[in-house]
C-alpha positions as CSV (number, residue, x, y, z in Angstrom):
1,M,154.3,128.9,119.8
2,L,154.6,125.3,118.8
3,L,157.8,123.3,119.2
4,A,158.1,120.5,116.5
5,L,160.8,117.9,116.5
6,D,161.5,115.4,113.7
7,A,163.8,112.8,115.4
8,G,165.5,110.7,112.6
9,N,168.3,108.2,112.8
10,T,171.0,110.7,111.7
11,N,169.6,114.1,112.6
12,I,166.9,115.8,114.6
13,T,165.2,118.7,112.9
14,V,163.7,121.2,115.3
15,G,161.2,123.9,114.2
16,V,159.4,126.6,116.1
17,W,156.0,127.7,114.7
18,D,154.2,130.9,115.5
19,G,150.8,130.2,114.1
20,D,151.4,129.3,110.4
21,V,154.8,130.9,110.3
22,L,158.0,128.8,110.8
23,V,160.0,131.2,112.9
24,T,163.2,129.2,112.9
25,R,164.6,125.7,112.4
26,W,167.7,123.9,113.7
27,R,169.3,120.6,112.6
28,L,171.0,118.6,115.3
29,R,172.9,115.3,115.4
30,T,170.9,112.4,116.8
31,L,172.6,111.4,120.0
32,R,170.8,108.3,121.4
33,D,172.3,108.5,124.8
34,Q,171.7,112.2,125.5
35,T,169.7,112.8,128.6
36,A,166.5,114.9,129.0
37,D,168.5,117.6,130.8
38,E,171.1,117.7,128.0
39,W,168.3,118.1,125.4
40,G,166.6,120.7,127.5
41,I,169.8,122.8,128.0
42,L,170.6,122.5,124.3
43,L,167.1,123.8,123.3
44,R,167.2,126.5,125.9
45,N,170.5,127.8,124.5
46,L,169.1,127.7,121.0
47,F,166.0,129.6,122.1
48,D,168.2,132.2,123.8
49,F,170.4,132.5,120.7
50,A,167.4,133.1,118.5
51,S,165.9,135.6,121.0
52,L,162.8,133.4,121.5
53,D,160.8,133.1,124.7
54,Q,160.9,129.5,125.8
55,S,157.8,130.1,128.1
56,A,155.8,131.1,125.0
57,V,155.7,127.5,123.8
58,T,152.2,126.2,124.2
59,G,152.6,122.8,122.6
60,V,155.3,120.2,121.7
61,I,154.8,117.6,118.9
62,I,157.4,114.9,118.0
63,A,157.8,112.5,115.1
64,S,160.4,109.9,116.2
65,V,161.8,106.8,114.5
66,V,164.4,106.4,117.2
67,P,162.7,104.6,120.2
68,P,165.7,105.0,122.6
69,L,165.3,108.8,122.3
70,E,161.7,109.0,123.1
71,A,161.8,108.8,126.9
72,S,164.4,111.6,127.1
73,L,162.4,113.8,124.7
74,R,159.2,113.2,126.6
75,M,160.8,114.1,129.9
76,M,162.6,117.1,128.3
77,S,159.3,118.5,127.1
78,K,157.7,118.1,130.5
79,R,160.6,119.5,132.5
80,Y,161.7,122.4,130.3
81,F,158.5,123.4,128.5
82,S,155.9,122.2,131.0
83,R,154.1,120.4,128.2
84,D,153.2,116.8,127.6
85,A,154.6,116.1,124.1
86,L,152.3,114.6,121.5
87,F,154.1,111.7,119.7
88,V,152.8,111.0,116.3
89,T,151.9,107.3,115.7
90,S,149.6,105.4,113.3
91,D,146.8,105.9,115.9
92,T,147.0,109.7,115.8
93,D,144.1,111.4,114.1
94,T,145.9,112.8,111.0
95,G,143.1,112.8,108.4
96,I,145.0,110.3,106.4
97,T,143.8,106.6,106.2
98,I,146.8,104.2,106.4
99,R,146.3,101.3,104.0
100,Y,149.5,99.4,105.1
101,D,148.8,95.8,106.1
102,N,150.0,96.7,109.6
103,P,149.7,100.5,110.1
104,R,151.9,100.4,113.1
105,E,154.9,99.6,110.9
106,V,154.7,103.0,109.2
107,G,157.3,105.4,110.6
108,A,156.1,108.6,112.1
109,D,158.1,110.6,109.7
110,R,156.4,109.0,106.7
111,I,153.0,109.6,108.2
112,V,153.8,113.3,108.8
113,N,155.2,113.7,105.3
114,A,152.1,112.1,103.9
115,V,149.9,114.6,105.8
116,A,151.8,117.6,104.6
117,A,152.1,116.5,101.0
118,Y,148.4,115.8,100.7
119,N,147.4,119.0,102.4
120,K,149.8,121.1,100.4
121,Y,149.8,119.5,97.0
122,G,146.7,117.3,96.8
123,G,146.6,113.7,95.7
124,P,147.8,111.5,94.2
125,V,151.2,112.6,95.4
126,I,154.6,110.8,96.0
127,V,157.0,112.0,98.6
128,V,160.7,111.1,98.1
129,D,162.6,111.6,101.3
130,L,166.4,111.5,101.0
131,G,167.4,110.8,104.6
132,T,169.3,107.9,106.3
133,A,167.1,105.8,104.1
134,I,165.6,106.9,100.8
135,T,161.9,106.5,101.1
136,F,159.0,106.9,98.7
137,D,155.5,107.4,100.2
138,V,152.4,107.3,98.0
139,I,149.2,109.1,98.9
140,S,146.0,108.7,96.9
141,A,143.6,111.3,95.7
142,G,141.3,110.1,98.5
143,A,143.7,110.9,101.3
144,E,144.9,107.3,101.7
145,Y,148.5,106.3,102.5
146,L,148.9,103.5,100.1
147,G,152.4,102.4,101.0
148,G,155.8,103.0,99.4
149,V,159.4,102.0,99.0
150,I,162.4,102.0,101.3
151,C,165.9,102.0,99.9
152,P,169.4,102.4,101.4
153,G,170.3,106.1,101.9
154,I,173.3,107.8,100.3
155,G,175.2,108.0,103.5
156,I,174.7,104.3,104.1
157,S,175.9,103.5,100.6
158,I,179.1,105.5,101.1
159,E,179.7,103.8,104.5
160,A,179.2,100.3,103.0
161,L,181.4,101.0,100.0
162,V,184.3,102.3,102.1
163,S,184.0,99.8,104.9
164,R,183.8,96.7,102.7
165,T,186.7,97.6,100.4
166,A,190.4,97.8,101.2
167,R,191.6,100.6,99.0
168,L,188.6,102.9,98.4
169,P,188.7,106.2,100.3
170,Q,186.0,108.1,102.1
171,V,184.4,110.6,99.7
172,D,181.8,113.3,99.8
173,F,178.5,113.0,97.9
174,C,178.5,115.6,95.1
175,D,177.9,116.0,91.4
176,P,181.2,114.8,89.8
177,G,180.4,116.8,86.6
178,S,180.9,113.8,84.4
179,V,179.7,110.2,84.4
180,I,183.2,109.0,83.4
181,G,185.5,109.4,86.4
182,K,189.2,110.0,85.8
183,T,190.3,109.3,89.3
184,T,189.2,106.8,92.0
185,V,187.4,109.5,94.0
186,A,185.7,110.9,90.9
187,S,184.6,107.4,89.9
188,M,183.1,106.7,93.3
189,Q,181.4,110.1,93.3
190,S,179.9,109.3,89.8
191,G,178.6,105.9,91.0
192,L,177.1,107.4,94.1
193,Y,175.6,110.4,92.4
194,Y,174.3,108.9,89.2
195,G,173.5,105.7,90.9
196,A,171.2,107.5,93.4
197,I,169.5,109.4,90.6
198,G,169.1,106.3,88.5
199,M,167.5,104.4,91.3
200,I,165.2,107.3,92.2
201,D,164.1,107.8,88.6
202,A,163.5,104.1,88.0
203,I,161.4,103.7,91.1
204,A,159.5,106.9,90.4
205,E,158.7,105.7,86.8
206,R,157.3,102.4,88.1
207,L,155.3,104.1,90.8
208,L,153.7,106.5,88.3
209,A,152.9,103.6,86.0
210,E,151.3,101.7,88.8
211,L,149.2,104.7,89.8
212,G,148.2,105.3,86.2
213,G,150.0,108.6,85.9
214,G,149.1,112.1,87.0
215,A,150.7,111.9,90.4
216,K,152.8,114.8,91.7
217,L,156.3,114.2,93.1
218,V,157.9,116.2,95.8
219,A,161.4,115.6,97.3
220,T,162.7,116.4,100.7
221,G,165.8,115.6,102.7
222,G,169.5,116.6,102.8
223,Q,170.6,115.8,99.3
224,A,167.3,116.5,97.5
225,S,168.3,119.9,96.1
226,M,171.6,118.5,94.8
227,I,170.1,115.9,92.6
228,L,167.1,117.8,91.3
229,K,168.8,119.2,88.2
230,D,169.7,115.7,86.9
231,S,166.5,113.8,87.8
232,R,163.9,113.2,85.1
233,Y,161.1,113.1,87.6
234,L,162.0,115.2,90.7
235,H,161.4,118.9,90.0
236,S,160.2,120.2,93.4
237,V,161.9,120.3,96.8
238,D,160.1,121.0,100.0
239,E,162.7,121.2,102.8
240,D,160.2,121.8,105.6
241,I,157.5,119.3,104.6
242,T,158.0,117.3,107.8
243,L,157.8,120.3,110.1
244,D,154.7,121.4,108.1
245,G,153.1,118.0,108.7
246,L,153.7,118.2,112.4
247,R,152.1,121.7,112.5
248,L,149.0,120.4,110.6
249,I,148.6,117.4,112.8
250,W,149.0,119.5,115.9
251,N,146.3,121.9,114.7
252,R,144.0,119.0,113.8
253,V,144.4,117.2,117.2
254,R,144.0,120.4,119.1
255,K,140.8,121.4,117.2
256,A,139.3,118.0,117.8
257,A,140.1,118.2,121.5
């Protein structure tokens, strides 16, 4: 089995692969000061809860955009799974050529998403990831990572709106049902919901025009499914695209070795 971890700024998504089958996945909070033993005990408990044999793990692969976590995750992998974790970087053999001016600036999650999107949907393809940040990643028909767009995420927008205003309350992100809000909460929810969709659609439209049309778009991330029905350009959600990418990269690296 393969243990795959996507360590983001807000959450860590953990998946267990048995060959090409995703056996289970868990979403955990990102705790930057958690020790290797704490991560190990947590994963051991999750494996026990899912009736999975921890000793059956033959590989560990990690995509991390949180440097303070990496030493703990590296040690956890060695101590609790007896495996040296493979951390995805721009130097990893992924089959995708990175055309960023400085490839090392590209986050591991964006690289992994690009690999999965190209292998699953072909190119050109655009991945829209609604995470802590909203990112757009563009992959060409020739398996090239061309670059993309980084925008403030929905959670960040909510925090900024509430923290910088004296009388606006904390609200949940949801479809308000109407653009015109009749209460303060409904007005905020309308701005957040339709503002996010408007931003995503406007950027998608410009990306498609720059690519000359014909590109596929696939969305992923926590709020992707919620906004799908009102977006003009997003019609497909792939919740496991990052875990898929990690599996594909692991198989490629292992085959090369």
